[in-house]
N, C-alpha and C positions, 0 to 999 in steps of 0.2 A: 349623440344628438345635441345640437346647439339650438337655443331658443332665446329670443329677446322680445319682450313686450314693449311696444312703443305706441305713439299716437301721431296722427296726422289730421288733415282737414276732414277726412272721412270717418274719423273715430279711432278706436283702438285696433291695433294689428299685432300679430305675433309672427315674427320672422323665424322660420324653422328650417334647419338643414341637418344633414347627416354626413358622417365621415368616419375616418379611422384616426384614433389617437396614437401618436408616436412620441417617444421620449425626446426631450430637448437635448441638444449636444451639451456636454459639460463645459463650463467656462469658469474662470477664476478671476475675481477682482479683489484687489487688496482691501481687506476690511469689510467687504460686502458679501453676505451669504447668497447662495443661489436660491432664488424663490421657486416655489412649486409652479410648474408650468408644463405645457405639452405643445406639440406641433400637431395640427389637425390637417389631414388630407381630405378635402371635401369629396363627397360622392358625386356631386353635381358640378356644373360649370362655375369656375371662380368668378367670371364676369357677371353671371346671373346672381350670385351671392352678393357681389359688390353693389349691384343695382338696387338691392333692397337693404343694404347695411343700415342697421338701426342705431348702432353705438359701437364703441370700442370694447364694450363688456357684454358678454353673453353667458347665460347659464349653460353649463355643459354636464351631461350625465352619460355614463357608459350604457350602451345598448341603444337599439333603434326604437325610440318612443314616438316617432313622427305621427303615426296614426292615432295614438292616444292623445297627443297634444292637439291635433286637428279636431278630434272629437270634443275635447274640453273647450276649445275655442268656439265651436258651434253651439255648445250648451250655454256659453257665457256671452254670446253675440260679439265675439272678437273675430276679426277677419284674419284667417290664417294665410300666410304668405310662405309657400314652400319653395326653396331653391336648392 
């Protein structure tokens, strides 16, 4: 599950998406360690995700927590945007 809190003219919103995490291909650069990372294959349409992109940084957790995050958003008066 990926999520990002952002704001716009309508107030706060939480962009939420689900997908599968895959390992990054190994690469080697002289003097540079490989940083932790993953490739995410989205469950939804990539174009729909990009239409709501809130930042280049998202919080990522293992497991499908979409419903729990939507419920939290409703309790906190944050507009959930699921893609």
